[in-house]
Structures are given as C-alpha cells and as structure tokens.
C-alpha positions in Angstrom: 34.5 58.6 60.7 35.0 56.3 63.3 37.8 56.6 65.6 40.2 53.4 65.9 40.0 53.6 69.7 36.4 53.0 69.5 36.0 50.4 66.7 39.3 48.8 66.9 41.8 48.3 64.1 40.6 46.5 61.1 42.5 44.6 57.9 40.9 44.7 54.5 42.2 41.9 52.3 41.5 41.6 48.5 40.9 38.3 46.8 40.8 37.3 43.3 37.7 35.7 42.8 35.8 34.6 39.7 34.3 37.7 37.7 30.4 36.6 37.9 30.4 35.9 41.6 27.8 38.1 43.3 28.4 39.8 46.6 25.3 38.2 48.4 26.6 35.1 47.3 30.0 35.5 48.8 28.0 36.6 52.0 26.1 33.6 52.1 29.1 31.3 51.8 31.3 33.3 54.1 28.7 32.7 56.9 28.0 29.2 56.1 31.7 28.3 56.5 32.8 30.4 59.3 31.3 32.0 62.5 28.8 34.8 61.5 30.5 38.3 61.9 33.9 37.4 61.7 34.3 38.4 58.1 32.3 41.2 56.5 32.5 41.3 52.8 32.8 45.0 51.7 32.8 44.5 47.8 32.9 42.1 45.2 33.2 43.3 41.5 35.2 42.9 38.5 36.9 39.3 39.6 38.0 41.0 42.9 36.3 40.7 46.6 37.5 43.0 49.5 36.6 41.8 53.1 37.3 43.2 56.3 38.2 41.5 59.6 40.0 42.3 62.7 44.1 41.9 62.7 44.0 38.8 64.9 41.5 37.0 62.6 43.5 37.9 59.3 44.8 34.0 58.8 41.4 32.6 59.7 39.6 35.1 57.2 42.0 33.6 54.6 41.5 30.2 55.6 37.8 30.4 55.3 38.1 32.2 51.5 40.4 29.3 50.7 38.0 26.9 52.0 35.0 28.3 50.2 36.9 27.7 46.9 40.7 27.1 46.7 40.8 29.6 43.7 40.1 32.4 45.8 44.0 33.9 46.1 44.9 36.4 48.8 46.0 39.3 46.8 47.0 42.3 49.4 46.0 43.2 52.7 45.9 46.7 54.3 44.6 48.7 57.0 42.8 51.2 54.7 40.5 51.0 51.8 42.2 53.9 50.1 45.4 51.7 49.6 43.9 48.8 48.1 41.8 51.1 45.9 44.6 52.8 44.7 46.6 49.5 43.8 43.3 48.0 42.2 41.2 50.6 40.4 38.4 48.2 39.4 37.3 48.5 43.2 37.1 52.3 43.3 33.4 53.6 43.7 32.6 55.8 40.7 32.0 59.4 42.0 28.2 60.9 41.6 
C-alpha cells in the first residue's frame, strides 16, 4: 500500500450510470470533457461507476460527470474503496 503522506488523500465517488456503459467509453468521455488526469475511472460495471479524484476536486469531478450525461447521479463519496464496496456489493471484485 502507498502511504497517504506520499500520494496524498483521495476520494472515491460512485455514480449511477447506464448498465451498458463500458469503462473505456467512460474514460474517453471524462478525458474529453475535463483536464486529463483530474478524474481516474476505477471501475464501471452493473450500472455503477467508481471514480477517484483528490478531495479538492470532488465538486469538479461531479460537475464533469454530470456534464457528460445529466443522468449520471452521484450516489456516495468515500475515502476508501472498501466502504463503497460494502454498500454496493455489485462493485466487489470476485475472489480468484
């Protein structure tokens, strides 16, 4: 794990998105609307998308996502992926 003091704090935001949306398409859309590198798409599956950003860019990230499509609704913001995956089990990665 990377120590917070080295990489800084991050926020993970879950959005409700269309269930047929693919991660590569969402990445292309995010980079076309906002500055590249501001928002990182962690996961996009089962009608949910999880993105990562810095705490100071949280509102900007939500604005970028709603600019892509007004139907993208922010559901939850957290400092950990674990908390998000506890609340939204469809985002859990299956164990090997």
